[in-house]
N, C-alpha and C positions, 0 to 999 in steps of 0.2 A: 461787102465790107465797107464800113463808113470810115473814111479817112478825111481829116481836116487839119487845119493849122490852128493852134491854140497858144495862148501866152500863159506861162506858169510863173507865179510870183517866186521871189527868193525863198528858200527854205533851208533850215538848219537840220542836220541829221547826225545821228550817232549809231554805230553798229560795227559789224565785222566785215572782213574782206578776204578775198582769195584771188590768186593769180595763177594762171596756167595756160596750156594750149587748148585748142578747141576740142580735141579728142578727150580731154579730161573734164569737160563741162558737165558731165553727168553727176559730178559731185555737188552741183548747185543746190539740189533739193535738200541735201544734208545741211547746208548753210542756213536754210530757213528753220530747220529743226533746232540747230544750235542757237540761233537768234531768239526763237520763241522761249527757250530755256533761260535766256539771259535778259529778257525784256525788263524784268523787275530790277535789274542792276542799273538801269539807265535813269538818271535824274532828269527832271524837267521835260518829260515826254508831253507832247500835246495830246489833246483828246481825239485827234484824227485817227480813226481805226484802220490804219494802213501800215504796210511795210513797203519801204521804197528801196528799189534795187538799182542804184546808179552803176554804170559800167563804162569802161574804156575798151573799145574793140580795136585791135590792131590787125595787121595782115596775118600774123602767125599765132597770136595769143590774145588773152583778155584779162582784165582785172574787174572783178565783180564784187559789189558790196551788198549787204543786206542790212538795212538801217531803219531806225524809227525816227519820225520827225520830233524835234525838240524845240523848246522855246529859247534855250540858250546853250552854248557850248562850254559848260562848266562841269567839273566832276566827271570827266570821261573815264569809264571803267578800264581797268588794266586789260590789255589785249584787244581793245576796241579803238576806233578812230572816229573823229568827228570833223565835219566841215560844213561850209555854206555852199549851197548850189545857187548860183545867181539867177535872177529873173531872166527869162529867155523865151523865145518862140520855138515851138516844136511842131512837127508833124505827128499827129496822134491817131491811134486806132486801138481797138480792143481785140486781143487774141482770145479765141474760144476754140479749144481743141486739145489734142494730145501733144506731148513734149516733142515728138518727131515732126509735128506740123508747124512748129514755131518758125522754122526757116522760111516756110511758104508765106507766112504773114509778113515777115520782114521783106521778102522779095516783092510782094504786092506794094508795100510802102515805098520801097526804092523806085519801083516802076512809076508809081503815082507822083513821086517827087520829080522824077525826070520829065514826065509828061507835063507837069505844071510849072517847071522851071525853078524848083527849089534845090539849093545846094546844101548838103549836110555840113554842119560845123563839126569837123573832126577834132577840134580842140576842146569841145565841150562834152560833158557826160551825156550819154543816152540814159533813159530811165525806164524801168518797169515798175509799175505800182500794183501791189497786191492788197486788195481790200480784205479786212478780217472776216466779213460775211462769206467770203469765198474759200476760206482756209480748208474746211473739210472736203469740199468739192475738188480743190487743187490737189490735196493729198491722195485722192483716188485716181489722179491722172487726168481728170477732166478739167484742164487748166482754163482759167478765166482771169486775165490781167490786162492792164492798160500799158501800151507802149508809147513812148515819147522819144522821137529822134530830133535832136537839135538842128535848127537850120540857121544859115548865115544871115539871111535877110527875109523879111516878111513882105509878101507880094499881095 
């Protein structure tokens, strides 16, 4: 597993959100289906062929967004939200595997961060980035997406 620190530029995003406990996270694939149906409702989408899934993970629950990158935050459709994700350093890797294996990828990332002295920035959003060319593959359960965990300092 290739893990490294990268810097991501500021990005504006618009999309849908869900909040719940970890046992309920199996609803997340349905969020992607709903978002795909509503993509044409979003004004000012960029040409970048991705869906961005920022999330807040807390001890007992999480808030998960499925969003499209946009050029500006105007004309946000009803039932959606939009915000700017600031420029930030992240620990990055790509998850390849089944839904049940995602936690293992995150455990590898946390171990790598500890080994190399990086502290996660719990005030910032973590990101999962899903490329459009992977949509069919992801729907069959063979997941392929990028994970970005925000870090407090770059070493």
